[in-house]
C-alpha positions in Angstrom: 20.3 -35.3 36.6 22.8 -34.7 33.8 24.6 -37.7 32.3 27.9 -37.5 30.4 27.8 -39.5 27.1 30.9 -40.5 25.2 31.5 -38.7 21.9 31.3 -42.0 20.1 27.8 -42.6 21.3 26.8 -39.1 20.5 27.9 -39.2 16.9 26.3 -42.6 16.3 23.0 -41.2 17.6 23.5 -38.1 15.5 24.0 -40.1 12.3 21.1 -42.4 13.0 18.6 -39.7 13.6 19.9 -37.5 10.7 19.1 -40.3 8.3 15.4 -40.3 9.2 13.1 -38.4 6.9 9.7 -37.1 7.8 7.6 -34.0 7.6 8.5 -31.0 9.9 7.4 -31.3 13.5 5.4 -28.2 14.3 4.1 -29.1 17.7 5.8 -27.9 20.9 8.3 -30.3 22.5 6.6 -32.5 25.0 9.7 -32.5 27.2 13.4 -32.3 27.1 16.4 -33.5 29.1 20.1 -32.6 29.4 21.6 -35.9 28.2 25.3 -35.0 27.9 27.7 -32.3 29.0 31.3 -31.7 28.5 34.2 -29.2 28.1 35.5 -27.9 24.8 39.2 -26.9 24.7 39.3 -23.7 22.7 43.0 -23.3 22.7 46.1 -24.6 24.6 46.3 -24.1 28.4 48.3 -21.0 29.4 47.5 -19.1 26.2 48.0 -15.4 26.9 47.6 -12.0 25.2 49.7 -9.0 26.3 50.8 -10.9 29.3 47.3 -11.8 30.5 45.6 -15.2 30.4 43.1 -15.6 27.5 39.7 -17.0 28.6 37.5 -18.9 26.3 34.1 -17.1 26.5 32.3 -19.0 23.8 29.3 -17.1 22.6 28.2 -18.7 19.4 27.9 -22.2 18.0 26.6 -23.8 14.7 26.6 -27.3 13.4 26.8 -27.1 9.6 26.4 -30.8 8.9 30.2 -31.5 8.8 31.6 -29.9 11.9 30.8 -27.6 14.8 31.7 -23.9 14.4 32.4 -21.9 17.6 33.1 -18.2 18.2 34.8 -16.7 21.2 33.7 -13.1 22.0 37.2 -12.1 23.2 40.3 -11.0 21.2 42.8 -13.7 20.5 46.6 -13.8 19.9 47.7 -13.2 16.3 48.4 -16.9 15.6 44.9 -17.9 16.6 41.3 -16.8 15.7 38.2 -16.0 17.7 36.3 -18.4 15.3 37.3 -22.1 15.0 35.8 -25.5 14.1 35.9 -29.0 15.5 34.6 -32.4 14.3 31.6 -33.4 16.3 33.4 -36.7 17.2 36.2 -34.7 18.8 34.2 -32.0 20.6 35.5 -32.9 24.1 38.7 -34.5 22.9 41.5 -32.4 24.4 44.1 -34.1 22.2 42.5 -32.8 19.0 43.2 -29.1 18.5 40.5 -26.9 16.8 40.9 -25.7 13.3 41.2 -21.9 13.5 39.6 -19.8 10.8 42.4 -17.4 9.9 40.7 -15.3 7.1 41.3 -11.6 8.0 37.6 -10.9 8.4 37.4 -13.1 11.5 39.9 -11.2 13.8 38.6 -7.9 12.3 35.2 -8.5 13.8 34.9 -7.8 17.5 32.6 -9.5 20.1 30.9 -12.3 18.2 27.5 -13.3 19.7 25.5 -15.7 17.5 25.6 -17.9 14.4 22.6 -18.6 12.1 22.0 -20.9 9.1 19.6 -20.5 6.3 16.9 -23.3 6.3 18.4 -24.8 3.1 21.7 -25.0 5.0 23.4 -23.2 2.0 24.6 -20.2 4.1 26.1 -19.7 7.6 26.0 -16.2 9.2 27.8 -14.8 12.2 27.0 -11.5 14.0 28.8 -9.4 16.5 26.9 -7.6 19.3 26.5 -4.2 17.7 26.9 -2.8 21.2 29.3 0.0 20.6 30.2 2.7 18.1 32.4 5.8 18.4 30.7 9.0 17.2 32.7 10.6 14.4 35.2 7.8 14.3 35.4 4.3 12.6 37.5 2.9 15.5 34.7 0.7 16.8 32.9 -0.1 13.6 34.2 -3.7 13.8 31.9 -4.3 16.7 29.1 -3.9 14.1 29.8 -6.8 11.7 27.8 -9.6 10.2 29.8 -12.2 8.3 28.4 -14.9 6.0 29.6 -17.7 3.7 28.4 -20.6 1.7 28.4 -23.7 3.9 31.8 -25.4 3.6 33.5 -22.2 2.4 34.1 -20.7 5.9 37.7 -19.7 4.8 36.2 -17.1 2.5 33.6 -15.1 4.5 31.9 -12.0 3.1 30.7 -9.0 5.1 26.9 -8.4 5.0 26.5 -4.8 3.9 24.6 -2.7 1.3 27.6 -2.8 -1.0 30.4 -5.2 -1.9 33.3 -3.2 -0.4 32.5 -2.5 3.2 34.6 -4.2 5.8 31.9 -3.9 8.5 28.1 -3.9 8.7 27.9 -0.6 10.6 25.5 0.7 7.9 22.8 -1.4 9.5 23.3 0.0 13.0 21.1 3.0 12.5 18.4 0.9 11.0 18.3 -1.3 14.2 18.5 1.7 16.5 15.5 3.3 14.8 13.3 0.2 14.8 14.0 -0.2 18.5 12.8 3.4 19.2 10.9 3.9 22.5 9.0 6.8 24.1 12.2 7.7 25.9 14.2 7.5 22.7 11.8 8.3 19.8 14.5 8.7 17.2 16.2 5.4 18.1 17.9 3.9 21.1 21.5 5.0 21.5 22.6 1.6 22.9 21.5 -1.9 22.2 23.0 -5.4 22.2 22.4 -8.2 19.8 22.7 -11.7 21.2 20.5 -13.7 18.8 20.5 -14.3 15.1 18.2 -16.6 13.1 17.2 -17.0 9.5 14.0 -18.3 7.9 13.8 -18.7 4.1 12.6 -15.1 3.9 13.7 -13.2 7.0 16.8 -12.5 9.0 16.0 -12.1 12.7 18.0 -10.3 15.4 17.5 -11.1 19.1 18.0 -8.0 21.3 19.1 -8.5 24.9 19.7 -4.9 26.1 18.5 -1.5 25.0 18.8 2.0 26.5 21.0 5.1 26.9 24.4 3.4 27.2 26.3 0.2 28.1 26.0 1.2 31.8 22.4 2.5 31.6 20.0 0.1 29.9 17.0 -2.2 30.4 17.1 -5.9 29.8 14.8 -6.8 26.9 13.7 -9.9 24.9 12.9 -8.3 21.5 13.1 -9.8 18.0 13.7 -7.6 14.9 13.0 -9.0 11.5 14.2 -7.9 8.0 13.6 -9.5 4.6 16.6 -10.8 2.7 17.3 -12.2 -0.7 20.1 -14.3 -2.2 21.8 -13.3 -5.5 24.4 -15.8 -6.4 26.8 -15.8 -3.5 25.6 -12.5 -2.1 22.9 -11.9 0.6 21.1 -8.6 0.4 18.8 -7.1 3.1 15.6 -5.2 2.2 14.5 -2.1 4.1 11.5 -3.4 5.9 12.9 -3.6 9.5 10.3 -4.2 12.2 10.0 -5.5 15.7 8.0 -8.8 15.5 8.2 -10.0 19.1 8.5 -8.3 22.5 8.6 -11.1 25.0 8.4 -10.8 28.8 9.7 -13.9 30.6 8.5 -12.6 34.0 4.9 -12.4 32.7 5.1 -15.8 31.0 6.7 -17.6 33.9 6.6 -15.4 37.1 8.2 -18.1 39.3 11.5 -18.0 37.4 14.4 -15.9 38.6 14.6 -12.4 37.1 15.6 -10.6 35.0 16.0 -13.2 32.3 17.2 -11.7 29.0 17.6 -13.2 25.5 21.0 -14.9 24.9 20.2 -16.9 21.7 17.6 -17.2 19.0 17.6 -20.1 16.5 15.2 -21.2 13.8 14.8 -25.0 13.6 13.6 -25.9 10.1 12.9 -29.5 11.0 10.3 -28.4 13.5 9.4 -25.0 11.9 9.9 -23.5 15.3 12.2 -21.1 17.0 14.3 -21.9 20.0 15.1 -19.1 22.5 17.6 -19.1 25.4 17.3 -16.6 28.2 19.9 -16.2 30.8 20.7 -14.4 34.1 24.1 -13.3 35.2 24.9 -11.8 38.6 28.2 -11.6 40.6 27.4 -14.9 42.3 25.1 -16.9 40.0 24.6 -18.0 36.4 21.3 -19.5 35.2 19.6 -20.1 31.8 16.3 -21.5 30.4 15.1 -22.8 27.1 11.9 -21.7 25.3 10.2 -22.6 22.1 7.6 -21.1 19.8 6.1 -21.8 16.4 7.1 -19.5 13.5 3.5 -18.2 13.1 3.2 -17.4 16.8 6.6 -15.6 16.9 5.5 -13.3 14.0 2.2 -12.7 15.8 4.1 -11.6 19.0 2.7 -14.4 21.1 4.7 -15.6 24.2 7.3 -18.3 24.0 6.6 -21.6 25.8 9.0 -22.7 28.5 10.6 -26.1 27.8 10.2 -28.5 30.7 11.7 -31.9 31.7 9.7 -35.1 32.0 8.6 -34.2 35.5 7.2 -30.9 34.4 10.0 -28.8 35.9 11.6 -26.0 33.9 14.7 -27.2 32.1 17.5 -25.0 33.2 21.3 -24.8 33.0 23.6 -23.8 35.8 25.6 -21.9 33.2 25.1 -18.8 31.1 23.8 -20.6 28.0 24.8 -18.4 25.0 23.9 -20.1 21.8 22.4 -23.3 20.5 22.3 -25.3 17.2 20.2 -28.3 16.2 22.3 -31.4 15.7 19.3 -33.3 14.3 15.5 -33.4 14.8 15.8 -34.3 18.5 19.2 -33.0 19.8 20.4 -29.5 20.5 24.0 -28.5 21.2 24.2 -25.6 23.6 27.4 -23.7 24.3 27.9 -21.7 27.5 29.7 -18.5 28.1 30.5 -18.6 31.8 32.8 -15.6 31.7 35.4 -16.1 34.5 33.3 -18.5 36.5 35.0 -21.9 37.0 32.0 -24.2 37.5 32.0 -28.0 37.7 31.0 -30.0 34.6 30.6 -33.6 35.5 33.7 -34.5 37.5 35.8 -31.7 36.0 36.1 -28.0 36.7 36.2 -25.6 33.8 39.6 -24.0 33.1 40.3 -20.7 31.4 40.9 -22.3 28.0 37.7 -24.3 28.1 34.0 -23.7 27.3 31.2 -25.8 28.8 28.5 -27.3 26.6 25.4 -29.3 26.9 23.4 -31.7 24.7 19.6 -31.5 25.1 17.4 -34.3 23.8 13.9 -33.1 22.9 10.9 -35.4 22.9 
């Protein structure tokens, strides 16, 4: 059963655990539990764009040690931003408005999907879905954007690109398309969707949720693409060694789970030297999601992820479309949910259009 904890208790626990120092935990988690849940107010009730209500469909979250960063995958009114921050202590406090990141790069990017942080916590990255491009036109290039900044300098993001002048990262789209080539599409898949982004000290990893002919003709997948990167001053540069390192099949690993489950988040946890994976299912009538884990060595060896279970041995799952996660400390994960237009209960409340549900998972 889920239990709602006060923000005060959560932050005290966070500070207490973050002060502990020990060697990385490399073993798989023994069990996990959803120990808190709540609703995050993304903007004021009644916010509209072109006469239509704006929904908060939060798709990315990161805790940078000072505050929680959240990205909404929908366009916002000009006085707001799809990317904002909140202090951890005020996450569910409806009286404390978010701080919107208003640098032009944020509203320029379209359909954000996942944050990542380098293991040294010096850089934060944010990617869009890369799920559309218009042949012969730059109109949709903004859907192919990766932003990054030094932690604490979120007001001055840079665009990840081979040069220093590009406004999008569309130059990497063909690289990703080709590395995802299949027998059906030997020269590269025409359509794919990124929903995961993670960084080790050497590699940037992209989690792929869909791949195929087009947005309405694809197969759900759970693939991980890796590429080396380097840091030169305040610039991050990608190498040209793109490769698929993992091709996971949740149905084969856990055939009793509902299908199809597809990747919705990938995160590297340096405290454990492990990756966390979220897989989710979305139908017209149901949302569901599950949490998985794998060691760094096993991921790069294309071994299957391990399903995270509760203390009773049952699969830990969320009655939401879990979209991204971020470690708060060595034992707690913050998971943000993108429930689209579903208005599901969270504790004794019902999610409203301006709100995003979240969960705190405690890992043993």
